[in-house]
C-alpha positions in Angstrom: 0.0 0.2 0.0 1.6 3.5 -0.9 1.2 6.3 1.6 1.1 10.3 0.8 3.5 12.3 2.8 1.7 15.0 4.3 3.0 18.0 6.6 1.7 20.9 8.6 4.2 23.6 10.0 3.0 26.7 11.4 4.9 29.7 12.9 3.1 32.3 15.5 4.4 35.7 16.3 2.8 38.8 15.5 1.2 36.6 13.0 0.3 33.2 11.8 2.3 31.8 8.7 2.4 28.2 7.3 5.1 27.0 5.3 3.9 26.5 1.6 7.0 24.6 1.0 9.7 21.7 2.4 12.9 20.6 2.0 13.3 18.5 4.8 12.9 18.2 8.7 14.8 16.2 11.2 12.9 16.2 14.9 15.8 15.1 17.6 14.5 14.3 21.1 16.4 12.3 23.8 16.0 12.1 27.8 19.6 12.4 27.9 19.5 15.7 26.4 17.9 18.7 27.8 16.1 19.8 24.9 14.3 18.5 21.8 15.5 20.3 18.5 14.3 20.5 15.4 15.8 21.7 11.8 13.6 22.8 9.3 15.4 23.2 5.7 13.5 24.7 2.9 14.7 25.4 -0.4 16.1 29.2 -1.1 13.6 29.4 -3.9 10.5 28.1 -5.8 9.9 28.6 -9.0 12.5 31.1 -9.2 11.2 33.0 -6.5 13.2 33.6 -3.5 11.2 32.4 -0.4 11.7 35.9 1.9 10.8 34.0 5.1 12.7 36.4 7.1 10.2 38.9 6.8 7.2 36.2 7.9 9.1 35.0 11.2 11.6 35.7 13.4 13.9 34.3 16.3 11.1 33.5 19.4 8.4 32.7 17.4 6.3 29.4 18.5 6.5 26.6 15.8 4.7 23.5 15.7 5.2 20.7 13.5 2.7 18.0 12.5 3.6 14.8 10.3 1.4 12.0 8.6 0.3 10.0 5.6 -2.8 10.9 3.5 -3.8 14.1 5.7 -3.9 12.0 8.9 -1.7 14.4 10.9 0.0 14.0 14.2 1.9 16.7 16.3 5.9 16.0 16.8 7.4 19.0 17.9 6.4 22.4 19.5 8.6 24.8 20.6 10.3 28.1 19.4 12.4 29.4 16.8 16.3 29.6 17.7 18.0 30.5 14.6 17.2 31.5 11.4 20.1 30.7 8.3 20.2 31.8 5.0 23.7 31.8 4.2 24.6 28.1 2.5 22.4 28.6 -0.6 19.1 27.3 1.3 17.2 28.2 4.5 17.7 26.4 7.5 15.4 27.0 10.5 16.9 25.9 13.9 14.1 25.1 16.4 13.8 24.5 20.7 11.3 22.9 22.5 9.9 24.9 25.6 12.7 24.6 27.4 14.0 27.8 25.6 11.7 29.7 27.6 14.5 29.5 30.3 17.2 30.8 28.3 17.0 33.8 31.0 19.6 35.3 32.6 19.4 34.4 36.2 21.0 35.9 39.7 24.2 34.4 40.8 23.6 32.6 44.2 26.0 29.7 46.1 23.6 27.1 47.8 25.2 25.2 50.7 23.7 21.9 51.8 20.9 21.8 49.2 19.0 19.3 46.7 18.5 19.2 42.9 15.2 20.4 43.6 16.2 23.4 45.4 18.6 24.5 42.5 15.9 23.5 40.0 13.0 25.7 41.8 15.7 28.6 42.2 15.8 28.7 38.4 12.0 28.4 38.1 11.5 31.4 40.6 14.5 33.6 38.5 12.9 32.8 35.4 9.1 33.3 36.5 10.3 37.0 37.1 10.5 37.6 33.3 7.6 35.8 32.3 4.2 36.4 31.7 2.8 32.8 31.7 4.6 31.2 34.9 6.0 27.8 35.1 5.9 25.3 37.9 8.5 22.9 38.8 7.4 19.1 39.0 10.4 17.2 40.7 10.8 13.9 42.7 14.4 13.7 41.7 16.4 15.0 45.0 19.9 14.4 44.9 22.0 16.3 47.6 24.8 18.6 47.0 27.2 20.1 49.8 27.8 22.9 47.5 26.2 24.1 44.6 27.2 27.5 42.4 25.5 29.5 40.0 27.4 32.2 38.5 27.4 34.4 34.9 24.7 31.7 33.9 21.2 31.5 32.4 18.4 28.9 33.6 18.9 26.8 30.6 22.6 26.3 31.8 22.0 25.7 35.2 19.3 22.9 34.4 21.5 21.4 31.6 24.4 21.1 34.6 22.1 19.2 37.0 20.7 16.9 34.2 24.4 15.9 33.4 24.9 15.6 37.2 21.9 13.3 38.4 21.0 11.8 34.7 17.7 12.8 35.5 15.1 13.4 32.8 14.1 17.1 32.9 11.7 18.3 30.0 8.9 21.0 29.9 5.2 19.6 29.3 2.7 22.6 28.8 4.1 25.4 31.9 5.5 22.9 33.6 9.3 22.0 34.2 9.5 18.6 34.9 12.5 16.8 36.7 12.5 12.9 37.2 14.9 10.2 38.1 15.8 8.1 34.8 13.7 5.5 33.6 10.7 5.7 36.0 8.3 7.5 33.4 6.7 6.1 30.7 5.3 8.1 27.5 3.8 5.3 25.8 3.8 1.9 24.7 5.2 0.1 20.9 6.0 -2.7 19.2 8.2 -3.5 16.8 9.3 -7.0 14.9 12.3 -7.4 12.8 9.7 -9.6 10.5 7.6 -6.6 10.0 8.4 -2.8 10.9 12.0 -2.5 11.4 13.2 -1.3 8.1 17.3 -1.2 9.2 18.5 -2.6 12.6 22.0 -1.8 14.0 21.0 -3.4 17.2 23.5 -6.0 18.9 22.5 -8.5 21.6 24.9 -8.8 24.4 24.4 -11.1 27.5 25.1 -9.7 31.2 28.4 -11.5 31.3 29.4 -9.3 28.5 28.5 -6.3 30.5 30.9 -6.0 33.0 31.7 -2.2 34.2 33.1 -0.6 36.9 31.9 3.3 37.4 34.0 5.2 39.1 32.5 8.8 40.4 34.5 11.8 41.1 33.3 15.0 42.9 34.3 17.2 46.0 33.1 16.9 49.6 31.8 20.1 51.9 35.8 20.7 52.7 36.4 20.8 49.1 38.9 17.5 49.0 38.3 15.0 45.9 36.0 12.0 46.8 36.1 9.0 44.6 33.5 6.4 44.8 33.5 3.0 42.9 30.3 0.9 42.2 30.0 -2.1 39.6 32.6 -4.8 38.6 36.1 -4.7 40.0 38.6 -4.8 36.8 35.3 -4.5 34.5 35.2 -2.0 31.4 35.9 1.5 33.1 33.6 4.3 32.9 34.5 7.9 34.8 32.0 10.6 35.7 33.3 13.8 37.4 31.2 16.4 39.3 32.2 19.4 39.5 29.8 20.6 42.4 30.2 19.3 46.0 28.3 16.3 46.9 28.5 13.6 49.8 29.7 10.4 49.0 26.2 8.7 49.3 24.9 11.1 46.5 28.2 10.2 44.6 27.3 6.3 44.9 23.8 6.9 43.9 24.8 8.9 40.8 26.8 5.8 40.1 24.5 3.2 40.4 22.0 5.2 38.2 24.6 5.0 35.2 25.4 1.2 35.8 21.3 0.7 35.3 22.2 1.9 31.5 24.8 -0.5 31.1 23.9 -3.8 32.8 21.6 -6.4 31.3 20.7 -9.1 29.1 19.4 -7.7 25.9 20.2 -5.7 22.6 21.8 -2.5 22.4 22.1 -0.1 19.8 19.7 1.6 17.1 17.0 1.0 14.4 15.3 2.3 12.0 11.6 2.2 11.3 8.6 4.2 9.4 6.5 7.5 11.0 4.0 4.5 12.3 3.9 3.0 14.8 4.2 6.6 16.7 7.5 6.5 19.2 9.2 9.0 21.1 11.8 9.3 23.9 10.7 7.8 26.9 8.3 5.3 25.6 9.0 1.4 25.8 9.2 -1.0 22.8 8.8 -4.4 22.6 11.1 -5.7 20.1 9.9 -9.1 18.6 12.6 -11.7 16.7 10.6 -14.9 15.7 13.9 -16.2 14.7 14.9 -16.5 17.9 12.2 -16.0 20.5 14.6 -16.0 23.9 15.7 -12.3 22.7 12.7 -10.6 22.4 12.1 -8.1 25.2 10.9 -4.4 25.8 13.2 -1.7 26.4 12.9 1.8 27.5 13.5 4.4 24.1 16.4 7.0 25.0 16.1 9.1 21.8 14.4 9.3 18.5 15.4 11.2 15.8 12.5 11.7 13.0 13.4 12.7 9.4 11.0 13.9 6.8 11.6 14.6 3.3 10.3 13.8 -0.4 11.7 10.4 -0.1 9.7 9.5 3.1 9.3 9.6 7.0 11.6 7.3 9.2 12.2 7.3 12.6 15.6 6.2 14.3 15.1 5.0 17.6 18.1 4.3 20.2 17.2 2.1 22.9 18.6 2.1 26.3 17.5 -0.2 29.8 15.9 -3.4 29.4 12.7 -3.2 31.1 11.7 -7.1 30.6 
């Protein structure tokens, strides 16, 4: 059965503007990266007419991207224009999801004995002073810090640092800033089968005895001295994490144990490519069926999805992480 590719991209600033022409769009989302991003590429001209989009859109305008087949569209991205580039013979519009709203300068502050939630709440409070529509924090990821310093930063910078150090999942949903431990949330479920809807596979099956890891976490105690905590299998493949802020020994150990959850299990690792349908986003759980090797069938947490649309089709590159069952 043949499907006709369909798309609907709208910008909202002082006026609403819908794109009439499209070369390609790429949407990247990941639970390990602070923001989702979209890159929209347009031809520099159409029918020898120059496309003067800069007179119609500007940085900061809201953008909504819907993709689908035969008029059946679904929203794949919503955010704001971050940059418009017209220098290379084509037009490239770079967009960021609602985390863009937190790219506001905030006052320097030094926290003594705090949690990651305390820092995130300070960011929200500072940004809200500059927004009409206020943001609310929803957070259950509370990692202890002996010291946390904010200096010459914006809200995005601080949240990015928190995500890197805690391995938490930070994202915007409406006017709520969410901050949760990794893998605890499930945004949806999808099923994939090597014989049915996996177009290309770069998956490799590995057994737990092949996944021996030793994770070293380095931080600083409240006296400023270097503290190193090691978790996992002694002599295993080494992974190192450096925490620039001050954390207790217990908090450093917890951070290392969070890292091990990503690394040690029986199952597939890597990525595979599928079509737009079934729907799949970062934070979904996916069941991967292998009828030739039923023992390899399992369910995994999706850590990243790249969705690409062009005249040649719409595909999703899906990267899996921890095995769920």
